[in-house]
All heavy atoms as TSV, in Angstrom:
chain	resi	resn	atom	element	x	y	z
A	1	MET	N	N	-3.517	3.124	3.452
A	1	MET	CA	C	-2.354	3.424	4.232
A	1	MET	C	C	-2.681	3.273	5.704
A	1	MET	O	O	-3.626	3.823	6.199
A	1	MET	CB	C	-1.887	4.849	3.919
A	1	MET	CG	C	-0.681	5.276	4.743
A	1	MET	SD	S	0.004	6.855	4.180
A	1	MET	CE	C	-1.200	8.014	4.649
A	2	THR	N	N	-1.856	2.458	6.421
A	2	THR	CA	C	-2.117	2.151	7.811
A	2	THR	C	C	-0.860	2.480	8.616
A	2	THR	O	O	0.227	2.013	8.328
A	2	THR	CB	C	-2.486	0.692	8.022
A	2	THR	OG1	O	-3.559	0.371	7.216
A	2	THR	CG2	C	-2.757	0.412	9.451
A	3	THR	N	N	-0.988	3.356	9.616
A	3	THR	CA	C	0.108	3.687	10.545
A	3	THR	C	C	0.043	2.775	11.721
A	3	THR	O	O	-1.056	2.541	12.229
A	3	THR	CB	C	0.031	5.132	10.963
A	3	THR	OG1	O	0.036	5.994	9.825
A	3	THR	CG2	C	1.153	5.527	11.851
A	4	THR	N	N	1.181	2.269	12.176
A	4	THR	CA	C	1.170	1.303	13.280
A	4	THR	C	C	2.084	1.784	14.435
A	4	THR	O	O	3.022	1.075	14.748
A	4	THR	CB	C	1.605	-0.070	12.778
A	4	THR	OG1	O	2.978	0.043	12.327
A	4	THR	CG2	C	0.738	-0.614	11.701
A	5	GLY	N	N	1.781	2.901	14.988
A	5	GLY	CA	C	2.553	3.411	16.126
A	5	GLY	C	C	3.877	3.998	15.676
A	5	GLY	O	O	4.113	4.114	14.472
A	6	SER	N	N	4.687	4.394	16.651
A	6	SER	CA	C	5.936	4.962	16.308
A	6	SER	C	C	7.020	4.455	17.262
A	6	SER	O	O	6.725	3.942	18.323
A	6	SER	CB	C	5.874	6.495	16.368
A	6	SER	OG	O	5.678	6.965	17.683
A	7	ASN	N	N	8.240	4.610	16.858
A	7	ASN	CA	C	9.413	4.253	17.662
A	7	ASN	C	C	10.198	5.510	17.882
A	7	ASN	O	O	10.356	6.350	16.963
A	7	ASN	CB	C	10.283	3.274	16.895
A	7	ASN	CG	C	9.584	2.004	16.504
A	7	ASN	OD1	O	9.349	1.143	17.357
A	7	ASN	ND2	N	9.171	1.887	15.268
A	8	ARG	N	N	10.779	5.716	19.054
A	8	ARG	CA	C	11.602	6.862	19.323
A	8	ARG	C	C	13.035	6.407	19.248
A	8	ARG	O	O	13.396	5.398	19.851
A	8	ARG	CB	C	11.269	7.405	20.714
A	8	ARG	CG	C	12.098	8.556	21.209
A	8	ARG	CD	C	11.766	9.954	20.726
A	8	ARG	NE	N	10.412	10.361	20.646
A	8	ARG	CZ	C	9.784	11.195	21.417
A	8	ARG	NH1	N	10.386	11.690	22.510
A	8	ARG	NH2	N	8.590	11.574	21.215
A	9	TYR	N	N	13.887	7.138	18.514
A	9	TYR	CA	C	15.300	6.760	18.374
A	9	TYR	C	C	16.119	8.029	18.274
A	9	TYR	O	O	15.906	8.814	17.310
A	9	TYR	CB	C	15.499	5.840	17.154
A	9	TYR	CG	C	16.910	5.372	16.986
A	9	TYR	CD1	C	17.461	4.445	17.850
A	9	TYR	CD2	C	17.709	5.869	16.003
A	9	TYR	CE1	C	18.762	4.014	17.682
A	9	TYR	CE2	C	18.999	5.469	15.833
A	9	TYR	CZ	C	19.529	4.489	16.675
A	9	TYR	OH	O	20.808	4.097	16.487
A	10	ARG	N	N	17.034	8.232	19.197
A	10	ARG	CA	C	17.984	9.389	19.191
A	10	ARG	C	C	17.308	10.728	18.900
A	10	ARG	O	O	17.833	11.555	18.204
A	10	ARG	CB	C	19.102	9.131	18.202
A	10	ARG	CG	C	19.957	7.946	18.597
A	10	ARG	CD	C	21.136	7.733	17.722
A	10	ARG	NE	N	22.062	8.821	17.903
A	10	ARG	CZ	C	23.187	8.974	17.174
A	10	ARG	NH1	N	23.443	8.108	16.213
A	10	ARG	NH2	N	23.986	9.953	17.387
A	11	GLY	N	N	16.131	10.885	19.487
A	11	GLY	CA	C	15.412	12.196	19.350
A	11	GLY	C	C	14.495	12.298	18.156
A	11	GLY	O	O	13.946	13.344	17.888
A	12	TYR	N	N	14.298	11.188	17.430
A	12	TYR	CA	C	13.424	11.171	16.306
A	12	TYR	C	C	12.260	10.142	16.509
A	12	TYR	O	O	12.485	9.130	17.148
A	12	TYR	CB	C	14.155	10.747	15.034
A	12	TYR	CG	C	15.125	11.785	14.510
A	12	TYR	CD1	C	16.422	11.826	15.006
A	12	TYR	CD2	C	14.736	12.694	13.559
A	12	TYR	CE1	C	17.309	12.815	14.569
A	12	TYR	CE2	C	15.630	13.644	13.081
A	12	TYR	CZ	C	16.868	13.738	13.613
A	12	TYR	OH	O	17.757	14.670	13.165
A	13	ASP	N	N	11.132	10.525	16.014
A	13	ASP	CA	C	10.035	9.515	15.935
A	13	ASP	C	C	10.133	8.845	14.560
A	13	ASP	O	O	10.206	9.505	13.513
A	13	ASP	CB	C	8.667	10.214	16.039
A	13	ASP	CG	C	8.303	10.559	17.464
A	13	ASP	OD1	O	8.811	9.842	18.399
A	13	ASP	OD2	O	7.526	11.495	17.668
A	14	ILE	N	N	10.097	7.508	14.589
A	14	ILE	CA	C	10.109	6.735	13.372
A	14	ILE	C	C	8.732	6.141	13.289
A	14	ILE	O	O	8.317	5.338	14.173
A	14	ILE	CB	C	11.132	5.604	13.410
A	14	ILE	CG1	C	12.568	6.210	13.576
A	14	ILE	CG2	C	11.042	4.748	12.150
A	14	ILE	CD1	C	13.660	5.212	13.809
A	15	VAL	N	N	7.971	6.526	12.250
A	15	VAL	CA	C	6.550	6.111	12.130
A	15	VAL	C	C	6.388	5.139	10.952
A	15	VAL	O	O	6.456	5.590	9.811
A	15	VAL	CB	C	5.662	7.353	11.972
A	15	VAL	CG1	C	4.199	6.902	11.876
A	15	VAL	CG2	C	5.870	8.354	13.115
A	16	PRO	N	N	6.261	3.856	11.232
A	16	PRO	CA	C	6.028	2.877	10.176
A	16	PRO	C	C	4.603	3.001	9.595
A	16	PRO	O	O	3.650	3.204	10.324
A	16	PRO	CB	C	6.204	1.529	10.860
A	16	PRO	CG	C	6.605	1.779	12.231
A	16	PRO	CD	C	6.342	3.201	12.539
A	17	THR	N	N	4.491	2.845	8.291
A	17	THR	CA	C	3.246	2.918	7.595
A	17	THR	C	C	3.208	1.841	6.530
A	17	THR	O	O	4.160	1.591	5.832
A	17	THR	CB	C	3.091	4.302	6.887
A	17	THR	OG1	O	3.283	5.340	7.833
A	17	THR	CG2	C	1.718	4.461	6.256
A	18	ARG	N	N	2.060	1.188	6.464
A	18	ARG	CA	C	1.868	0.136	5.432
A	18	ARG	C	C	1.318	0.797	4.223
A	18	ARG	O	O	0.297	1.480	4.266
A	18	ARG	CB	C	0.853	-0.865	5.995
A	18	ARG	CG	C	0.652	-2.043	5.078
A	18	ARG	CD	C	1.650	-3.113	5.457
A	18	ARG	NE	N	1.300	-4.312	4.722
A	18	ARG	CZ	C	2.186	-5.233	4.421
A	18	ARG	NH1	N	3.429	-5.109	4.806
A	18	ARG	NH2	N	1.850	-6.293	3.795
A	19	GLN	N	N	1.977	0.617	3.073
A	19	GLN	CA	C	1.544	1.152	1.786
A	19	GLN	C	C	1.663	0.049	0.744
A	19	GLN	O	O	2.774	-0.484	0.554
A	19	GLN	CB	C	2.352	2.345	1.371
A	19	GLN	CG	C	2.114	3.575	2.242
A	19	GLN	CD	C	2.605	4.854	1.651
A	19	GLN	OE1	O	3.048	4.897	0.520
A	19	GLN	NE2	N	2.553	5.896	2.417
A	20	TRP	N	N	0.565	-0.241	0.119
A	20	TRP	CA	C	0.525	-1.360	-0.815
A	20	TRP	C	C	0.924	-2.628	-0.071
A	20	TRP	O	O	0.374	-2.913	0.933
A	20	TRP	CB	C	1.320	-1.095	-2.057
A	20	TRP	CG	C	0.947	0.222	-2.683
A	20	TRP	CD1	C	-0.212	0.548	-3.350
A	20	TRP	CD2	C	1.744	1.433	-2.660
A	20	TRP	NE1	N	-0.162	1.851	-3.751
A	20	TRP	CE2	C	1.009	2.425	-3.357
A	20	TRP	CE3	C	2.977	1.769	-2.161
A	20	TRP	CZ2	C	1.423	3.715	-3.522
A	20	TRP	CZ3	C	3.426	3.073	-2.326
A	20	TRP	CH2	C	2.665	4.000	-2.993
A	21	SER	N	N	1.893	-3.331	-0.557
A	21	SER	CA	C	2.331	-4.553	0.128
A	21	SER	C	C	3.700	-4.355	0.833
A	21	SER	O	O	4.349	-5.295	1.196
A	21	SER	CB	C	2.453	-5.686	-0.877
A	21	SER	OG	O	3.420	-5.368	-1.814
A	22	GLN	N	N	4.085	-3.096	1.072
A	22	GLN	CA	C	5.361	-2.764	1.611
A	22	GLN	C	C	5.189	-1.896	2.870
A	22	GLN	O	O	4.147	-1.345	3.129
A	22	GLN	CB	C	6.191	-1.991	0.625
A	22	GLN	CG	C	6.459	-2.668	-0.703
A	22	GLN	CD	C	7.449	-3.783	-0.534
A	22	GLN	OE1	O	8.558	-3.576	0.033
A	22	GLN	NE2	N	7.159	-4.950	-1.012
A	23	TRP	N	N	6.262	-1.835	3.646
A	23	TRP	CA	C	6.355	-0.939	4.803
A	23	TRP	C	C	7.268	0.188	4.448
A	23	TRP	O	O	8.310	0.033	3.802
A	23	TRP	CB	C	6.914	-1.681	6.014
A	23	TRP	CG	C	5.958	-2.609	6.632
A	23	TRP	CD1	C	5.861	-3.928	6.432
A	23	TRP	CD2	C	4.926	-2.278	7.570
A	23	TRP	NE1	N	4.846	-4.484	7.129
A	23	TRP	CE2	C	4.230	-3.481	7.873
A	23	TRP	CE3	C	4.528	-1.113	8.161
A	23	TRP	CZ2	C	3.192	-3.547	8.770
A	23	TRP	CZ3	C	3.462	-1.167	9.073
A	23	TRP	CH2	C	2.806	-2.393	9.341
A	24	CYS	N	N	6.892	1.373	4.857
A	24	CYS	CA	C	7.755	2.555	4.739
A	24	CYS	C	C	7.719	3.271	6.075
A	24	CYS	O	O	6.873	2.979	6.922
A	24	CYS	CB	C	7.354	3.429	3.570
A	24	CYS	SG	S	5.697	4.118	3.686
A	25	VAL	N	N	8.630	4.232	6.259
A	25	VAL	CA	C	8.653	4.943	7.514
A	25	VAL	C	C	8.808	6.444	7.275
A	25	VAL	O	O	9.410	6.847	6.279
A	25	VAL	CB	C	9.836	4.472	8.422
A	25	VAL	CG1	C	9.644	3.042	8.893
A	25	VAL	CG2	C	11.181	4.627	7.755
A	26	GLY	N	N	8.252	7.227	8.179
A	26	GLY	CA	C	8.498	8.633	8.227
A	26	GLY	C	C	9.454	8.886	9.372
A	26	GLY	O	O	9.339	8.234	10.407
A	27	ILE	N	N	10.375	9.840	9.233
A	27	ILE	CA	C	11.327	10.153	10.285
A	27	ILE	C	C	11.120	11.609	10.642
A	27	ILE	O	O	11.291	12.523	9.798
A	27	ILE	CB	C	12.799	9.945	9.787
A	27	ILE	CG1	C	12.969	8.486	9.321
A	27	ILE	CG2	C	13.768	10.258	10.918
A	27	ILE	CD1	C	14.281	8.241	8.635
A	28	TYR	N	N	10.801	11.882	11.921
A	28	TYR	CA	C	10.422	13.235	12.331
A	28	TYR	C	C	11.203	13.636	13.585
A	28	TYR	O	O	11.180	12.915	14.595
A	28	TYR	CB	C	8.911	13.315	12.666
A	28	TYR	CG	C	8.095	12.791	11.506
A	28	TYR	CD1	C	7.570	11.510	11.557
A	28	TYR	CD2	C	7.850	13.571	10.365
A	28	TYR	CE1	C	6.795	10.997	10.481
A	28	TYR	CE2	C	7.108	13.070	9.342
A	28	TYR	CZ	C	6.578	11.804	9.385
A	28	TYR	OH	O	5.828	11.292	8.338
A	29	PRO	N	N	11.911	14.742	13.559
A	29	PRO	CA	C	12.654	15.204	14.743
A	29	PRO	C	C	11.685	15.610	15.854
A	29	PRO	O	O	10.589	16.084	15.577
A	29	PRO	CB	C	13.464	16.408	14.263
A	29	PRO	CG	C	12.747	16.912	13.069
A	29	PRO	CD	C	12.075	15.693	12.430
A	30	THR	N	N	12.043	15.350	17.106
A	30	THR	CA	C	11.173	15.676	18.218
A	30	THR	C	C	11.616	17.000	18.947
A	30	THR	O	O	10.944	17.373	19.886
A	30	THR	CB	C	11.106	14.570	19.257
A	30	THR	OG1	O	12.416	14.254	19.741
A	30	THR	CG2	C	10.508	13.278	18.627
A	31	SER	N	N	12.683	17.582	18.486
A	31	SER	CA	C	13.093	18.854	19.044
A	31	SER	C	C	13.713	19.743	17.934
A	31	SER	O	O	14.199	19.228	16.916
A	31	SER	CB	C	14.146	18.668	20.175
A	31	SER	OG	O	15.350	18.192	19.697
A	32	ALA	N	N	13.681	20.995	18.155
A	32	ALA	CA	C	14.097	21.973	17.165
A	32	ALA	C	C	15.613	21.944	16.868
A	32	ALA	O	O	16.012	22.428	15.792
A	32	ALA	CB	C	13.626	23.396	17.508
A	33	ASP	N	N	16.407	21.446	17.726
A	33	ASP	CA	C	17.872	21.431	17.519
A	33	ASP	C	C	18.335	20.265	16.678
A	33	ASP	O	O	19.477	20.183	16.347
A	33	ASP	CB	C	18.596	21.457	18.886
A	33	ASP	CG	C	18.336	20.229	19.720
A	33	ASP	OD1	O	17.296	19.644	19.571
A	33	ASP	OD2	O	19.240	19.898	20.507
A	34	LEU	N	N	17.419	19.379	16.318
A	34	LEU	CA	C	17.806	18.241	15.434
A	34	LEU	C	C	17.515	18.560	13.973
A	34	LEU	O	O	16.543	19.218	13.690
A	34	LEU	CB	C	17.020	16.981	15.819
A	34	LEU	CG	C	17.363	16.387	17.203
A	34	LEU	CD1	C	16.368	15.301	17.570
A	34	LEU	CD2	C	18.751	15.813	17.138
A	35	PRO	N	N	18.377	18.064	13.071
A	35	PRO	CA	C	18.100	18.345	11.676
A	35	PRO	C	C	16.887	17.542	11.139
A	35	PRO	O	O	16.623	16.430	11.623
A	35	PRO	CB	C	19.370	17.880	10.960
A	35	PRO	CG	C	20.009	16.894	11.926
A	35	PRO	CD	C	19.588	17.341	13.265
A	36	ILE	N	N	16.193	18.151	10.209
A	36	ILE	CA	C	15.110	17.439	9.474
A	36	ILE	C	C	15.787	16.638	8.448
A	36	ILE	O	O	16.655	17.102	7.658
A	36	ILE	CB	C	14.120	18.449	8.886
A	36	ILE	CG1	C	13.439	19.240	9.993
A	36	ILE	CG2	C	13.117	17.740	8.012
A	36	ILE	CD1	C	12.608	20.382	9.462
A	37	LEU	N	N	15.434	15.319	8.360
A	37	LEU	CA	C	16.055	14.450	7.414
A	37	LEU	C	C	15.332	14.503	6.068
A	37	LEU	O	O	14.126	14.322	5.990
A	37	LEU	CB	C	16.021	12.982	7.942
A	37	LEU	CG	C	16.741	12.790	9.280
A	37	LEU	CD1	C	16.688	11.338	9.658
A	37	LEU	CD2	C	18.119	13.360	9.256
A	38	ALA	N	N	16.076	14.806	5.062
A	38	ALA	CA	C	15.517	14.985	3.707
A	38	ALA	C	C	15.538	13.652	2.947
A	38	ALA	O	O	16.471	13.409	2.181
A	38	ALA	CB	C	16.238	16.074	2.948
A	39	ARG	N	N	14.519	12.845	3.185
A	39	ARG	CA	C	14.455	11.552	2.521
A	39	ARG	C	C	12.986	11.187	2.403
A	39	ARG	O	O	12.279	11.229	3.379
A	39	ARG	CB	C	15.201	10.469	3.269
A	39	ARG	CG	C	15.224	9.156	2.560
A	39	ARG	CD	C	16.096	8.174	3.255
A	39	ARG	NE	N	16.126	6.924	2.525
A	39	ARG	CZ	C	16.748	5.874	2.888
A	39	ARG	NH1	N	17.419	5.876	3.990
A	39	ARG	NH2	N	16.709	4.765	2.156
A	40	SER	N	N	12.607	10.868	1.201
A	40	SER	CA	C	11.218	10.474	1.023
A	40	SER	C	C	10.884	9.221	1.791
A	40	SER	O	O	11.709	8.263	1.861
A	40	SER	CB	C	10.989	10.201	-0.471
A	40	SER	OG	O	9.768	9.543	-0.678
A	41	THR	N	N	9.734	9.160	2.419
A	41	THR	CA	C	9.370	7.944	3.148
A	41	THR	C	C	9.249	6.771	2.225
A	41	THR	O	O	9.496	5.645	2.592
A	41	THR	CB	C	7.983	8.151	3.863
A	41	THR	OG1	O	7.009	8.546	2.892
A	41	THR	CG2	C	8.093	9.141	4.977
A	42	LEU	N	N	8.882	7.005	0.969
A	42	LEU	CA	C	8.775	5.917	0.050
A	42	LEU	C	C	10.075	5.229	-0.305
A	42	LEU	O	O	10.112	4.057	-0.711
A	42	LEU	CB	C	8.052	6.355	-1.245
A	42	LEU	CG	C	6.598	6.841	-1.100
A	42	LEU	CD1	C	6.058	7.300	-2.389
A	42	LEU	CD2	C	5.735	5.714	-0.524
A	43	SER	N	N	11.175	5.929	-0.126
A	43	SER	CA	C	12.472	5.384	-0.451
A	43	SER	C	C	12.953	4.360	0.624
A	43	SER	O	O	13.984	3.733	0.412
A	43	SER	CB	C	13.531	6.453	-0.669
A	43	SER	OG	O	13.739	7.147	0.523
A	44	THR	N	N	12.233	4.258	1.741
A	44	THR	CA	C	12.593	3.288	2.746
A	44	THR	C	C	11.685	2.020	2.725
A	44	THR	O	O	11.551	1.346	3.702
A	44	THR	CB	C	12.515	3.929	4.147
A	44	THR	OG1	O	11.187	4.386	4.365
A	44	THR	CG2	C	13.510	5.055	4.281
A	45	MET	N	N	11.068	1.783	1.603
A	45	MET	CA	C	10.128	0.670	1.515
A	45	MET	C	C	10.817	-0.668	1.703
A	45	MET	O	O	11.905	-0.941	1.250
A	45	MET	CB	C	9.388	0.729	0.209
A	45	MET	CG	C	8.467	1.919	0.080
A	45	MET	SD	S	7.481	1.846	-1.391
A	45	MET	CE	C	5.959	1.247	-0.648
A	46	SER	N	N	10.100	-1.551	2.422
A	46	SER	CA	C	10.609	-2.897	2.672
A	46	SER	C	C	9.404	-3.803	2.892
A	46	SER	O	O	8.376	-3.393	3.373
A	46	SER	CB	C	11.480	-2.864	3.915
A	46	SER	OG	O	11.818	-4.186	4.302
A	47	PRO	N	N	9.539	-5.098	2.585
A	47	PRO	CA	C	8.441	-6.058	2.847
A	47	PRO	C	C	8.210	-6.295	4.338
A	47	PRO	O	O	7.182	-6.771	4.726
A	47	PRO	CB	C	8.871	-7.313	2.110
A	47	PRO	CG	C	10.305	-7.154	1.767
A	47	PRO	CD	C	10.661	-5.695	1.832
A	48	LYS	N	N	9.255	-6.009	5.164
A	48	LYS	CA	C	9.106	-6.215	6.600
A	48	LYS	C	C	9.250	-4.905	7.376
A	48	LYS	O	O	10.143	-4.120	7.094
A	48	LYS	CB	C	10.184	-7.182	7.101
A	48	LYS	CG	C	10.027	-8.593	6.553
A	48	LYS	CD	C	11.001	-9.514	7.218
A	48	LYS	CE	C	10.798	-10.913	6.657
A	48	LYS	NZ	N	11.750	-11.864	7.239
A	49	LYS	N	N	8.305	-4.711	8.294
A	49	LYS	CA	C	8.343	-3.467	9.088
A	49	LYS	C	C	9.604	-3.274	9.833
A	49	LYS	O	O	10.202	-2.197	9.849
A	49	LYS	CB	C	7.126	-3.465	10.088
A	49	LYS	CG	C	7.085	-2.205	10.966
A	49	LYS	CD	C	5.827	-2.146	11.729
A	49	LYS	CE	C	5.902	-2.921	12.997
A	49	LYS	NZ	N	4.775	-2.647	13.915
A	50	GLU	N	N	10.156	-4.348	10.431
A	50	GLU	CA	C	11.371	-4.248	11.221
A	50	GLU	C	C	12.539	-3.781	10.367
A	50	GLU	O	O	13.405	-3.049	10.832
A	50	GLU	CB	C	11.733	-5.611	11.853
A	50	GLU	CG	C	10.692	-6.088	12.845
A	50	GLU	CD	C	9.455	-6.729	12.160
A	50	GLU	OE1	O	9.508	-7.065	11.010
A	50	GLU	OE2	O	8.449	-6.851	12.902
A	51	VAL	N	N	12.608	-4.245	9.110
A	51	VAL	CA	C	13.673	-3.845	8.218
A	51	VAL	C	C	13.574	-2.331	7.877
A	51	VAL	O	O	14.570	-1.614	7.852
A	51	VAL	CB	C	13.696	-4.699	6.923
A	51	VAL	CG1	C	14.695	-4.195	5.900
A	51	VAL	CG2	C	13.985	-6.149	7.304
A	52	ALA	N	N	12.397	-1.868	7.622
A	52	ALA	CA	C	12.180	-0.454	7.292
A	52	ALA	C	C	12.572	0.425	8.511
A	52	ALA	O	O	13.261	1.440	8.338
A	52	ALA	CB	C	10.724	-0.191	6.907
A	53	VAL	N	N	12.203	0.015	9.719
A	53	VAL	CA	C	12.569	0.745	10.897
A	53	VAL	C	C	14.073	0.745	11.119
A	53	VAL	O	O	14.693	1.761	11.447
A	53	VAL	CB	C	11.827	0.179	12.150
A	53	VAL	CG1	C	12.406	0.783	13.442
A	53	VAL	CG2	C	10.335	0.472	12.056
A	54	GLU	N	N	14.714	-0.387	10.923
A	54	GLU	CA	C	16.193	-0.508	11.053
A	54	GLU	C	C	16.859	0.416	10.031
A	54	GLU	O	O	17.866	1.078	10.351
A	54	GLU	CB	C	16.653	-1.936	10.928
A	54	GLU	CG	C	18.122	-2.127	11.214
A	54	GLU	CD	C	18.487	-1.691	12.632
A	54	GLU	OE1	O	17.715	-1.856	13.591
A	54	GLU	OE2	O	19.629	-1.137	12.801
A	55	GLU	N	N	16.388	0.444	8.788
A	55	GLU	CA	C	16.989	1.335	7.763
A	55	GLU	C	C	16.854	2.811	8.222
A	55	GLU	O	O	17.782	3.574	8.021
A	55	GLU	CB	C	16.319	1.157	6.420
A	55	GLU	CG	C	16.690	-0.118	5.727
A	55	GLU	CD	C	15.945	-0.329	4.414
A	55	GLU	OE1	O	15.344	0.670	3.887
A	55	GLU	OE2	O	16.006	-1.449	3.899
A	56	ALA	N	N	15.746	3.145	8.805
A	56	ALA	CA	C	15.562	4.520	9.308
A	56	ALA	C	C	16.539	4.845	10.407
A	56	ALA	O	O	17.134	5.912	10.441
A	56	ALA	CB	C	14.109	4.732	9.822
A	57	LYS	N	N	16.748	3.884	11.330
A	57	LYS	CA	C	17.750	4.123	12.404
A	57	LYS	C	C	19.156	4.289	11.853
A	57	LYS	O	O	19.896	5.164	12.327
A	57	LYS	CB	C	17.732	2.918	13.374
A	57	LYS	CG	C	16.479	2.869	14.238
A	57	LYS	CD	C	16.508	1.680	15.145
A	57	LYS	CE	C	15.307	1.644	16.028
A	57	LYS	NZ	N	15.298	0.452	16.943
A	58	GLN	N	N	19.535	3.506	10.832
A	58	GLN	CA	C	20.812	3.650	10.189
A	58	GLN	C	C	20.949	5.034	9.525
A	58	GLN	O	O	22.015	5.660	9.583
A	58	GLN	CB	C	21.067	2.526	9.176
A	58	GLN	CG	C	21.205	1.203	9.873
A	58	GLN	CD	C	21.275	0.039	8.888
A	58	GLN	OE1	O	21.359	0.249	7.692
A	58	GLN	NE2	N	21.229	-1.179	9.379
A	59	LYS	N	N	19.889	5.485	8.916
A	59	LYS	CA	C	19.866	6.832	8.293
A	59	LYS	C	C	20.104	7.888	9.317
A	59	LYS	O	O	20.914	8.799	9.147
A	59	LYS	CB	C	18.576	7.017	7.557
A	59	LYS	CG	C	18.327	8.438	7.024
A	59	LYS	CD	C	19.145	8.736	5.843
A	59	LYS	CE	C	18.744	10.085	5.233
A	59	LYS	NZ	N	19.582	10.456	4.134
A	60	ILE	N	N	19.396	7.810	10.456
A	60	ILE	CA	C	19.581	8.758	11.543
A	60	ILE	C	C	21.021	8.752	12.025
A	60	ILE	O	O	21.656	9.783	12.171
A	60	ILE	CB	C	18.570	8.478	12.689
A	60	ILE	CG1	C	17.158	8.778	12.232
A	60	ILE	CG2	C	18.954	9.287	13.955
A	60	ILE	CD1	C	16.111	8.219	13.171
A	61	ASP	N	N	21.541	7.556	12.275
A	61	ASP	CA	C	22.940	7.414	12.747
A	61	ASP	C	C	23.928	8.107	11.779
A	61	ASP	O	O	24.850	8.843	12.178
A	61	ASP	CB	C	23.318	5.961	12.891
A	61	ASP	CG	C	22.686	5.309	14.141
A	61	ASP	OD1	O	22.270	6.041	15.046
A	61	ASP	OD2	O	22.658	4.072	14.144
A	62	ARG	N	N	23.774	7.836	10.457
A	62	ARG	CA	C	24.694	8.415	9.460
A	62	ARG	C	C	24.603	9.954	9.436
A	62	ARG	O	O	25.666	10.610	9.440
A	62	ARG	CB	C	24.394	7.886	8.090
A	62	ARG	CG	C	24.854	6.426	7.885
A	62	ARG	CD	C	24.773	6.013	6.409
A	62	ARG	NE	N	23.481	6.107	5.839
A	62	ARG	CZ	C	22.587	5.129	5.855
A	62	ARG	NH1	N	22.853	3.984	6.393
A	62	ARG	NH2	N	21.399	5.267	5.289
A	63	ILE	N	N	23.434	10.476	9.499
A	63	ILE	CA	C	23.264	11.926	9.448
A	63	ILE	C	C	23.834	12.568	10.704
A	63	ILE	O	O	24.610	13.537	10.623
A	63	ILE	CB	C	21.743	12.328	9.297
A	63	ILE	CG1	C	21.245	11.914	7.927
A	63	ILE	CG2	C	21.569	13.796	9.548
A	63	ILE	CD1	C	21.873	12.611	6.766
A	64	LEU	N	N	23.523	12.041	11.908
A	64	LEU	CA	C	23.998	12.646	13.112
A	64	LEU	C	C	25.497	12.488	13.240
A	64	LEU	O	O	26.175	13.351	13.752
A	64	LEU	CB	C	23.271	12.040	14.321
A	64	LEU	CG	C	21.799	12.342	14.403
A	64	LEU	CD1	C	21.173	11.713	15.662
A	64	LEU	CD2	C	21.528	13.813	14.388
A	65	GLU	N	N	26.050	11.357	12.794
A	65	GLU	CA	C	27.511	11.192	12.801
A	65	GLU	C	C	28.180	12.220	11.919
A	65	GLU	O	O	29.189	12.814	12.291
A	65	GLU	CB	C	27.900	9.779	12.345
A	65	GLU	CG	C	29.358	9.483	12.423
A	65	GLU	CD	C	29.643	8.063	11.998
A	65	GLU	OE1	O	29.041	7.125	12.598
A	65	GLU	OE2	O	30.445	7.862	11.092
A	66	ARG	N	N	27.634	12.436	10.752
A	66	ARG	CA	C	28.185	13.410	9.811
A	66	ARG	C	C	28.111	14.822	10.434
A	66	ARG	O	O	29.023	15.621	10.196
A	66	ARG	CB	C	27.373	13.398	8.531
A	66	ARG	CG	C	28.278	13.377	7.286
A	66	ARG	CD	C	27.515	13.370	6.027
A	66	ARG	NE	N	26.789	12.116	5.892
A	66	ARG	CZ	C	25.691	11.929	5.180
A	66	ARG	NH1	N	25.173	12.927	4.519
A	66	ARG	NH2	N	25.110	10.736	5.128
A	67	LEU	N	N	27.074	15.114	11.187
A	67	LEU	CA	C	26.926	16.412	11.782
A	67	LEU	C	C	27.562	16.460	13.147
A	67	LEU	O	O	27.451	17.505	13.842
A	67	LEU	CB	C	25.407	16.769	11.858
A	67	LEU	CG	C	24.723	16.911	10.522
A	67	LEU	CD1	C	23.213	17.089	10.732
A	67	LEU	CD2	C	25.318	18.079	9.731
A	68	ASN	N	N	28.166	15.396	13.573
A	68	ASN	CA	C	28.894	15.298	14.836
A	68	ASN	C	C	28.010	15.486	16.050
A	68	ASN	O	O	28.388	16.104	17.044
A	68	ASN	CB	C	30.018	16.348	14.871
A	68	ASN	CG	C	31.115	15.913	15.834
A	68	ASN	OD1	O	31.213	14.729	16.206
A	68	ASN	ND2	N	31.935	16.850	16.201
A	69	TYR	N	N	26.760	14.936	16.032
A	69	TYR	CA	C	25.910	14.925	17.203
A	69	TYR	C	C	26.339	13.735	18.098
A	69	TYR	O	O	26.667	12.676	17.563
A	69	TYR	CB	C	24.414	14.722	16.811
A	69	TYR	CG	C	23.771	15.985	16.310
A	69	TYR	CD1	C	23.959	16.490	15.120
A	69	TYR	CD2	C	22.917	16.668	17.216
A	69	TYR	CE1	C	23.390	17.674	14.687
A	69	TYR	CE2	C	22.285	17.806	16.795
A	69	TYR	CZ	C	22.486	18.290	15.546
A	69	TYR	OH	O	21.903	19.475	15.130
A	70	SER	N	N	26.264	13.913	19.366
A	70	SER	CA	C	26.616	12.827	20.244
A	70	SER	C	C	25.461	11.799	20.307
A	70	SER	O	O	24.311	12.148	20.159
A	70	SER	CB	C	26.923	13.311	21.660
A	70	SER	OG	O	25.789	13.920	22.228
A	71	LYS	N	N	25.786	10.543	20.543
A	71	LYS	CA	C	24.781	9.496	20.723
A	71	LYS	C	C	24.058	9.694	22.018
A	71	LYS	O	O	24.681	10.013	23.017
A	71	LYS	CB	C	25.377	8.091	20.602
A	71	LYS	CG	C	25.795	7.754	19.228
A	71	LYS	CD	C	26.117	6.270	19.121
A	71	LYS	CE	C	26.408	5.932	17.712
A	71	LYS	NZ	N	26.499	4.535	17.456
A	72	GLY	N	N	22.747	9.406	22.017
A	72	GLY	CA	C	22.025	9.511	23.245
A	72	GLY	C	C	20.667	8.953	23.201
A	72	GLY	O	O	20.066	8.542	22.333
């Protein structure tokens, strides 16, 4: 398993990790007022790192929209 840095998006750190021949991401809130996302990192597997990161961003958008958080 290899971690390759992280991306910050709307208050979350998105951490891509190489597992087997796929990329997966962990999504971690950076402040206590943000919800913890309940999704296994393995369920975001993709052959391309960029696709896995984009899926994570979409997940964050959907959750925050549902909870009525403003974009920022």
